[in-house]
C-alpha positions in Angstrom: -49.0 22.8 -73.6 -49.4 27.1 -72.9 -47.8 30.0 -72.0 -48.9 32.9 -70.8 -48.9 36.2 -71.7 -48.6 39.8 -69.5 -51.4 42.0 -68.3 -51.7 45.0 -66.2 -54.2 46.2 -64.2 -54.5 48.6 -61.9 -55.3 47.3 -58.1 -58.2 48.6 -56.3 -60.8 47.6 -53.3 -63.3 48.2 -56.1 -61.3 45.3 -58.7 -60.4 42.8 -55.5 -64.6 42.9 -54.6 -65.1 42.2 -57.9 -62.8 39.3 -58.5 -60.9 41.6 -61.8 -56.8 41.0 -61.4 -54.7 42.7 -59.6 -51.5 44.5 -60.9 -50.5 41.1 -63.1 -48.0 39.5 -60.7 -44.6 37.8 -61.8 -43.6 35.5 -59.5 -40.6 33.2 -59.8 -40.2 29.7 -59.3 -38.6 28.9 -55.6 -39.7 31.9 -54.1 -41.3 29.1 -51.6 -45.6 28.0 -52.2 -48.3 30.1 -54.6 -52.2 30.1 -55.4 -50.4 29.3 -58.9 -48.0 29.2 -61.8 -47.2 30.4 -65.2 -45.4 28.7 -68.1 -43.2 32.0 -68.6 -44.4 35.5 -68.3 -46.8 36.8 -65.1 -49.9 35.4 -63.6 -52.8 37.4 -63.7 -55.4 36.7 -60.4 -54.0 37.7 -57.1 -54.6 34.9 -54.4 -58.0 34.3 -53.2 -59.9 36.4 -56.9 -63.7 35.8 -56.3 -64.3 35.5 -60.2 -62.4 35.1 -63.7 -63.4 38.4 -65.4 -64.8 37.2 -68.2 -67.3 35.0 -66.6 -70.7 36.6 -64.5 -70.0 35.3 -60.9 -73.7 36.2 -59.8 -74.9 33.5 -62.7 -77.9 32.2 -62.0 -78.0 28.9 -61.0 -80.7 26.2 -62.1 -82.8 24.8 -65.6 -81.4 22.4 -68.1 -79.0 22.8 -71.2 -79.8 19.6 -73.8 -76.7 18.7 -75.5 -76.1 15.9 -78.8 -73.0 13.7 -79.7 -72.3 12.2 -83.0 -71.1 7.8 -82.6 -72.0 6.5 -79.4 -70.3 5.3 -76.8 -69.6 2.2 -75.1 -66.7 3.5 -71.7 -67.1 5.4 -68.8 -62.9 5.6 -69.2 -61.4 8.2 -71.3 -58.4 7.6 -70.1 -57.2 4.1 -71.7 -56.3 3.2 -75.3 -59.8 0.7 -75.7 -63.3 1.4 -75.9 -65.8 4.3 -77.3 -64.9 6.8 -74.3 -67.9 9.7 -73.0 -67.1 12.7 -72.5 -68.7 13.4 -69.8 -66.8 12.0 -67.8 -64.7 15.0 -67.8 -67.2 17.1 -65.8 -66.8 14.4 -63.0 -63.4 14.8 -62.2 -61.7 17.6 -60.6 -57.6 17.8 -61.4 -54.5 18.8 -59.3 -55.1 22.6 -60.7 -57.5 24.3 -63.8 -55.9 27.2 -66.1 -58.3 30.3 -66.8 -59.1 30.9 -70.8 -58.0 34.4 -71.2 -54.7 34.1 -70.0 -51.8 32.1 -72.4 -51.0 28.9 -69.6 -51.3 29.8 -66.2 -52.4 26.8 -63.6 -54.1 28.0 -60.7 -54.6 26.0 -57.5 -58.0 23.6 -57.4 -57.2 20.4 -55.2 -54.1 21.9 -54.0 -54.3 25.0 -51.7 -50.4 25.8 -53.0 -47.8 25.0 -55.6 -44.6 25.0 -55.1 -41.0 24.4 -57.8 -37.4 25.3 -57.1 -35.7 28.0 -59.3 -34.3 24.7 -60.7 -38.4 23.6 -61.7 -36.6 19.7 -60.4 -39.8 18.9 -59.0 -42.7 20.4 -58.3 -45.0 20.1 -54.9 -48.9 20.2 -53.9 -50.8 20.9 -50.7 -54.1 19.2 -51.4 -56.7 22.1 -50.1 -58.5 19.6 -47.0 -61.9 20.4 -48.2 -61.0 18.8 -51.5 -63.9 15.7 -51.7 -64.7 12.6 -53.5 -68.3 12.5 -54.7 -68.8 9.3 -51.6 -67.5 12.3 -49.2 -63.8 10.7 -48.9 -61.2 13.0 -49.3 -58.4 13.1 -52.2 -55.0 12.5 -50.9 -51.6 12.5 -51.5 -52.3 9.1 -52.1 -54.7 9.2 -55.2 -52.3 11.5 -56.8 -49.8 8.9 -56.6 -51.8 6.6 -58.0 -53.0 7.8 -61.7 -50.3 9.6 -62.2 -48.7 5.8 -61.7 -51.6 3.9 -63.4 -52.0 6.7 -66.2 -47.9 6.3 -67.1 -48.1 2.3 -66.9 -51.8 1.3 -68.1 -53.3 5.0 -69.3 -53.3 5.7 -73.3 -49.9 6.2 -74.9 -49.9 9.9 -75.4 -49.6 9.8 -70.9 -46.3 7.7 -71.4 -44.9 10.4 -73.9 -46.6 13.6 -71.6 -45.4 12.0 -68.5 -42.0 10.9 -69.7 -39.6 12.9 -68.2 -41.6 12.8 -64.8 -39.3 10.4 -62.5 -41.6 9.9 -60.0 -44.5 10.8 -57.5 -44.0 10.2 -53.2 -45.9 11.6 -50.1 -44.3 14.7 -48.6 -46.8 15.4 -45.8 -50.2 15.4 -45.1 -51.6 16.8 -47.4 -48.4 16.9 -49.6 -47.2 15.6 -52.8 -44.0 16.3 -54.5 -43.7 15.3 -58.3 -39.8 14.6 -59.2 -38.6 15.8 -62.7 -35.8 13.3 -65.1 -33.8 17.7 -65.4 -35.0 21.1 -65.3 -34.7 21.6 -68.4 -38.6 21.2 -69.1 -40.3 23.9 -67.6 -43.9 23.1 -68.3 -43.8 20.0 -66.2 -44.8 21.6 -62.9 -47.3 22.4 -65.2 -48.4 19.7 -67.0 -48.7 17.5 -63.7 -52.0 19.8 -62.1 -53.6 19.0 -65.5 -53.2 14.9 -64.3 -57.4 14.8 -63.4 -57.3 12.7 -60.1 -58.8 9.6 -59.6 -60.2 7.1 -56.3 -57.5 4.8 -56.0 -59.7 3.5 -53.0 -62.7 3.3 -55.8 -60.6 1.5 -58.6 -59.2 -1.2 -56.0 -60.1 -4.8 -57.8 -61.2 -3.2 -60.9 -58.8 -3.7 -64.5 -57.8 -0.2 -65.2 -57.0 -0.9 -68.7 -60.2 -2.0 -69.8 -63.9 -0.5 -70.7 -65.8 0.3 -68.3 -69.9 -0.1 -68.1 -70.5 2.4 -65.1 -69.1 5.6 -64.3 -66.4 6.5 -61.8 -66.6 7.7 -58.6 -65.0 11.5 -59.1 -64.9 14.5 -57.5 -65.8 17.7 -59.7 -68.9 19.9 -60.3 -71.2 17.2 -62.2 -72.0 13.1 -61.5 -73.5 10.7 -64.0 -76.8 10.7 -62.7 -78.1 8.1 -65.3 -77.2 6.9 -68.4 -77.9 5.0 -71.4 -75.1 3.4 -73.0 -74.6 4.6 -76.1 -77.3 7.0 -76.3 -78.0 9.3 -73.5 -76.0 11.0 -70.5 -77.3 12.7 -67.8 -74.9 14.9 -65.8 -76.2 16.4 -62.0 -74.9 19.2 -60.4 -73.7 18.6 -57.5 -75.0 21.0 -54.7 -72.7 20.8 -52.3 -70.2 20.3 -54.4 -66.6 21.4 -52.5 -65.2 23.5 -55.0 -67.9 25.6 -55.4 -67.2 28.7 -54.1 -63.6 28.5 -55.4 -62.5 31.9 -57.2 -61.6 29.1 -60.7 -65.5 28.4 -60.4 -67.3 31.3 -58.5 -70.0 31.9 -62.3 -69.3 28.2 -63.9 -71.0 25.1 -64.0 -74.8 26.4 -63.5 -76.7 24.6 -65.0 -78.0 21.7 -62.9 -78.8 19.4 -65.1 -76.8 18.8 -69.2 -78.5 15.7 -70.8 -76.7 14.8 -74.2 -77.9 12.5 -76.2 -76.2 11.1 -79.2 -77.0 10.3 -83.0 -75.6 8.5 -85.5 -76.1 10.8 -88.3 -74.9 14.4 -88.4 -77.6 15.6 -90.8 -80.7 13.5 -88.4 -78.9 15.9 -85.7 -79.3 18.3 -87.2 -83.4 18.4 -87.7 -83.5 17.1 -84.9 -81.9 20.7 -83.2 -84.1 22.3 -86.1 -87.7 20.6 -84.0 -85.7 21.6 -80.4 -85.0 18.4 -79.7 -82.2 19.8 -78.2 -81.1 23.1 -77.6 -77.7 23.9 -78.7 -75.3 23.3 -81.8 -72.0 24.0 -82.9 -71.7 24.6 -86.3 -68.5 23.6 -88.4 -70.4 23.3 -91.7 -70.2 26.3 -93.4 -73.2 25.4 -96.0 -75.4 24.6 -93.1 -74.6 27.9 -91.7 -75.2 29.7 -94.6 -78.3 27.9 -94.8 -79.4 25.4 -93.0 -81.1 27.5 -90.2 -83.1 29.5 -92.4 -86.4 28.8 -90.8 -89.8 30.1 -89.3 -87.8 29.8 -85.5 -84.9 31.7 -86.7 -86.4 34.5 -88.7 -89.1 34.8 -85.3 -86.3 35.4 -82.9 -87.1 31.7 -81.5 -82.8 30.3 -82.3 -80.2 32.6 -82.8 -76.9 32.0 -84.2 -74.2 32.9 -83.0 -70.5 34.4 -84.4 -68.2 33.9 -81.0 -64.9 35.2 -82.0 -61.8 33.7 -80.6 -58.0 33.6 -81.5 -57.0 30.9 -80.8 -53.5 28.5 -82.5 -55.0 27.6 -85.3 -52.9 24.1 -85.1 -53.4 22.0 -88.4 -56.1 20.2 -89.8 -55.6 18.1 -92.8 -55.8 15.4 -94.9 -52.8 13.2 -93.4 -51.6 10.2 -95.2 -50.0 7.3 -93.7 -46.4 7.6 -94.3 -45.8 3.6 -93.1 -47.5 2.3 -96.6 -46.0 3.1 -100.0 -47.0 5.4 -101.9 -47.0 8.0 -99.4 -43.3 7.0 -97.9 -42.1 9.3 -101.0 -41.7 13.0 -99.9 -42.3 13.6 -103.8 -45.6 12.1 -103.7 -47.0 13.5 -101.0 -46.4 16.9 -102.1 -47.7 16.4 -105.8 -51.1 14.8 -104.4 -51.4 18.3 -102.5 -51.9 20.1 -106.1 -55.1 18.4 -106.6 -56.1 19.7 -103.2 -58.5 23.5 -104.5 -58.7 25.0 -102.0 -59.8 28.1 -103.1 -62.2 26.5 -105.8 -63.9 24.5 -102.1 -63.9 28.1 -100.4 -65.7 29.7 -102.9 -68.6 27.7 -103.7 -68.8 25.2 -101.1 -67.8 27.5 -97.9 -69.2 30.8 -98.8 -65.3 32.0 -98.5 -65.6 31.7 -94.7 -62.4 29.8 -94.3 -58.4 30.4 -94.3 -56.6 28.2 -95.8 -54.1 26.7 -93.3 -50.5 26.5 -93.8 -48.3 25.9 -90.6 -49.2 23.9 -87.5 -49.6 26.4 -85.3 -51.8 29.1 -87.6 -53.0 32.1 -86.2 -50.1 32.9 -83.9 -46.6 34.1 -83.6 -45.4 30.5 -82.8 -46.2 29.7 -87.1 -43.2 30.2 -89.5 -43.4 32.5 -92.2 -41.1 34.2 -94.6 -37.1 32.6 -94.5 -35.4 31.4 -90.9 -33.9 34.3 -89.3 -31.8 34.4 -85.5 -32.3 31.7 -83.3 -34.2 29.3 -85.8 -32.1 29.5 -88.6 -29.1 29.3 -86.2 -30.8 25.4 -85.2 -31.6 24.8 -88.8 -27.9 24.7 -89.5 -26.9 22.4 -87.1 -29.7 20.1 -89.5 -28.8 21.0 -92.5 -27.5 18.1 -93.9 -30.8 16.2 -92.4 -33.5 18.5 -93.6 -35.3 19.4 -96.8 -33.2 21.8 -98.9 -35.9 24.3 -99.2 -36.1 25.5 -96.2 -33.6 27.8 -95.8 -34.9 29.2 -99.5 -38.7 29.4 -99.5 -41.1 30.1 -98.0 -44.1 27.2 -97.2 -47.1 27.6 -98.5 -49.6 24.7 -99.5 -50.7 25.1 -103.8 -52.5 27.9 -104.3 -55.6 27.5 -107.6 -57.2 31.0 -108.8 -60.6 29.5 -107.3 -62.0 28.4 -111.0 -61.7 25.1 -111.5 -59.1 25.7 -113.7 -55.8 23.4 -112.0 -53.9 22.5 -115.2 -50.7 24.5 -114.1 -51.0 22.5 -110.2 -51.9 18.8 -112.6 -48.7 19.3 -115.0 -46.2 20.2 -111.1 -47.8 17.4 -110.0 -47.1 14.9 -112.6 -43.4 16.5 -112.5 -43.2 15.6 -109.2 -44.7 11.7 -109.0 -42.3 11.1 -112.7 -39.6 12.6 -110.9 -40.7 10.0 -108.1 -40.6 6.6 -110.7 -44.5 7.0 -111.4 -45.5 7.3 -115.7 -48.7 7.6 -117.1 -49.9 4.2 -119.2 -53.3 4.4 -120.5 -54.3 7.2 -118.5 -53.7 5.4 -115.1 -50.4 6.3 -113.0 -48.4 3.4 -112.0 -45.6 2.8 -110.8 -42.2 0.1 -112.5 -43.8 -2.9 -111.9 -47.5 -1.4 -113.7 -49.7 -1.2 -110.6 -51.9 2.0 -110.4 -51.8 4.0 -107.9 -54.4 3.8 -105.8 -56.0 4.2 -102.2 -58.8 5.0 -99.4 -59.9 8.0 -98.5 -61.5 7.1 -94.8 -63.8 9.5 -93.2 -66.3 9.0 -89.6 -70.2 10.0 -89.6 -69.1 12.8 -87.7 -67.0 13.7 -90.9 -70.0 13.7 -93.2 -69.4 17.2 -94.4 -66.0 16.8 -95.9 -67.8 14.1 -98.6 -68.6 16.3 -100.9 -64.7 18.0 -100.7 -63.6 15.1 -101.0 -65.4 14.5 -103.9 -64.1 17.0 -106.3 -60.5 16.0 -104.7 -61.0 12.3 -105.9 -62.2 13.6 -109.0 -59.0 15.7 -109.3 -56.9 12.3 -108.7 -58.2 11.0 -111.2 -57.5 13.4 -113.7 -53.4 12.1 -112.7 -54.1 8.9 -113.6 -54.4 7.8 -109.6 -57.9 6.0 -108.4 -58.4 7.1 -104.9 -62.3 6.0 -102.6 -64.0 7.6 -100.3 -64.9 5.2 -97.1 -67.7 6.4 -94.5 -67.3 4.4 -90.9 -69.0 5.0 -87.6 -66.9 6.4 -85.3 -65.8 3.1 -83.2 -64.9 1.4 -85.8 -62.6 4.6 -87.4 -61.1 4.8 -84.1 -60.3 1.4 -84.2 -58.8 1.8 -87.6 -57.1 4.9 -87.1 -55.2 3.6 -83.3 -54.3 0.9 -85.5 -52.5 2.6 -88.1 -55.2 0.9 -90.9 -55.4 3.9 -92.8 -54.4 5.2 -96.5 -55.5 9.1 -95.5 -57.9 10.4 -93.4 -59.1 13.6 -92.3 -57.5 14.5 -88.9 -56.5 17.8 -87.0 -54.1 18.2 -84.0 -54.9 20.6 -81.9 -52.1 23.4 -80.4 -52.4 25.6 -78.1 -49.9 28.8 -77.1 -47.4 27.4 -74.7 -46.1 23.9 -76.8 -44.5 21.3 -75.0 -44.2 17.5 -74.2 -47.6 16.9 -76.3 -45.3 17.2 -79.5 -43.4 14.1 -79.0 -46.5 11.7 -79.1 -47.1 13.9 -82.4 -44.3 13.7 -84.5 -41.7 11.3 -83.1 -40.1 8.3 -84.3 -40.9 6.5 -80.4 -44.3 7.0 -80.9 -45.1 6.1 -85.0 -45.5 2.3 -84.3 -47.5 2.9 -81.2 -51.0 1.7 -81.3 -52.4 4.8 -80.2 -50.8 7.3 -80.4 -51.0 10.5 -82.3 -48.1 10.2 -84.4 -51.3 9.2 -87.2 -48.6 9.9 -90.2 -45.9 8.4 -89.2 -42.8 10.2 -89.0 -39.5 9.1 -88.1 -37.1 11.5 -89.1 -34.4 11.7 -86.6 -34.6 15.7 -87.1 -37.7 16.2 -86.1 -37.5 14.1 -83.1 -34.2 16.7 -81.5 -36.4 19.8 -82.5 -39.4 18.4 -80.3 -37.2 18.0 -77.5 -35.5 21.5 -78.2 -38.8 22.6 -77.7 -39.9 20.9 -74.9 -36.5 22.1 -73.3 -36.6 25.6 -74.4 -35.6 28.3 -71.3 -37.9 31.4 -72.4 -40.6 32.6 -74.2 -39.2 33.3 -77.3 -36.9 30.8 -77.3 -39.6 28.3 -77.1 -41.2 31.0 -80.0 -38.3 29.9 -82.0 -37.9 26.7 -81.8 -41.0 26.2 -82.1 -41.1 28.3 -85.4 -37.8 25.2 -87.1 -40.7 22.7 -86.4 -43.1 23.8 -87.5 -40.9 24.9 -90.8 -39.8 21.8 -90.8 -43.3 19.7 -91.1 -44.8 21.9 -93.3 -41.6 21.4 -95.9 -41.9 17.7 -95.0 -45.3 17.6 -97.2 -46.4 15.3 -94.8 -50.1 16.5 -95.1 -52.8 18.3 -97.0 -53.9 21.0 -95.0 -57.4 22.1 -95.6 -58.9 25.0 -93.3 -59.6 27.5 -90.5 -61.8 30.4 -89.4 -61.3 32.4 -86.1 -65.1 32.4 -84.6 -67.1 29.6 -83.5 -70.5 29.4 -85.1 -73.1 28.5 -82.1 -76.9 27.8 -82.6 -79.1 27.8 -79.0 -82.5 28.1 -78.5 -83.2 31.3 -77.3 -83.5 30.1 -73.3 -79.5 31.2 -72.3 -77.5 34.2 -70.3 -74.6 34.6 -71.1 -71.4 36.7 -69.6 -70.5 39.9 -71.5 -66.7 38.9 -72.2 -65.5 36.3 -74.4 -62.2 35.0 -73.7 -60.0 34.3 -76.7 -60.2 30.6 -76.2 -64.0 31.0 -77.6 -67.4 29.8 -77.2 -67.6 28.2 -72.7 -70.5 26.4 -72.0 -69.7 26.4 -68.5 -70.0 30.4 -68.4 -73.2 29.9 -69.9 -77.0 29.9 -67.9 -80.2 29.1 -67.9 -82.7 32.2 -68.4 -86.0 31.1 -66.6 -87.3 34.3 -68.1 -85.7 33.9 -71.9 -87.4 29.6 -71.1 -90.9 30.9 -70.7 -91.1 33.4 -73.6 -89.6 30.5 -75.8 -92.6 27.8 -74.5 -95.7 30.5 -74.6 -94.2 31.6 -78.3 -93.8 27.7 -79.4 -97.1 26.9 -77.7 -96.0 24.4 -75.1 
């Protein structure tokens, strides 16, 4: 999912003492067992490194962080499609390898001690760390990794079947060794993908139905265990004092809180008021108006609450109004293109967002992967081979979503939308947009409780659609119902998103390919069935080097852009974090942005906060 960028640092005893990386190493496949593996390029941190650069290796342990979530949960098995899973489980289970946040895509051994893959990357083999233990003291064994892989592929979310499609089998090759064999060596990412597999205890799961929701926390191996919970309402994680991996370089300075307590709220407004009242400690803010106006309280003015804008340079991905192309009228590209003219981002940004956002135009925005200008070089050559299957605009124009002057006057856009709709067979009859049979175009825009801020954005969109003669309705439902409906593709239009990383790969199959369009629970929400896109996804996955990956990703991006599958929203290059002033954090922020795992509880700040609040 991610690729690596070279980095160079001077090697010195002082650097090694502090855990700083040595000169970046190019460790080519086929050179024997290693401590890490990179997608393309160099590995930043040497064997035995003390800590990542973006952490405080001496961060104190202790204290509590109180967090929140929106919605509810009824399941402790996040690897299946059924139920609404508690995300807290992720901190209790370890994977074979872990990535660093200051490299595009390099994986370092965690449960393993070494990773080996041949020059053709036709397999990857891990030697397991003899110290790696589940929380009951039992060792993590090759059989656990094999069972987990086979179970996820057979019974896990549809995503896993797409993600591991080219992994033929897993086999034990030594007392602590496990090898994963690939269909071919074209997909350089597979070795890293296999390293991301969470390793579950086969013995604990014995006799349990893996494909059913789980009413108790599973046995884990990570830095935290679930100490207590109230189903649907709260989960408390307790740091494992004798956690086997605590002294590894990739864990030093991380997982510093003794407890992490998450409380679920059904309504974002109630959650915000609870934060201001001190019911929990930290809040990631994704509503621009609230960030600008919603924290103006005595606590903020007195410095008890801090508002942090943490820079990040992640690939922005695509957040959008996604149309279900399995249904009419969204199966017509001209209709999808026309509807985009009714969404006035510039007005919303000026009047609702305090000019906080940039309009999204690419599925890989804010990165070198995004298609811009006209196709050239390798990208053009790829697209030329598929020309007969592609929209002709791909070769003649740069894609950009419709743009307005922000005044709210969008007559030109609505005029163009009307032209496209007429071309698609729609006509105006008594101020209603109707098809040949006289039936009005109408559809429902579905959001969930955690997306409450979208109501004020979608309202003007619906008003503009009304001017086109379209009857659109907004429906806000609970998170569980929303998940069920999107898993079943039972919607007309939703607000959704596709996160991307610097090295896209196998996950693109689940996002865009024909094979996933009708598979319940897949991320192909739009329902794309396009042979050219299928081929472009496979070309991307098989990219032999970084430059080829960039060109192939741009070809896919450009083809998705001109399919008008979605109405792009917006993004920002900052993580907005509000917190009560009781935490410490490293001076260096990685390009991935905010990361609570490297923060710590500051006892002196907490005492000062309590004194000033009179508690």
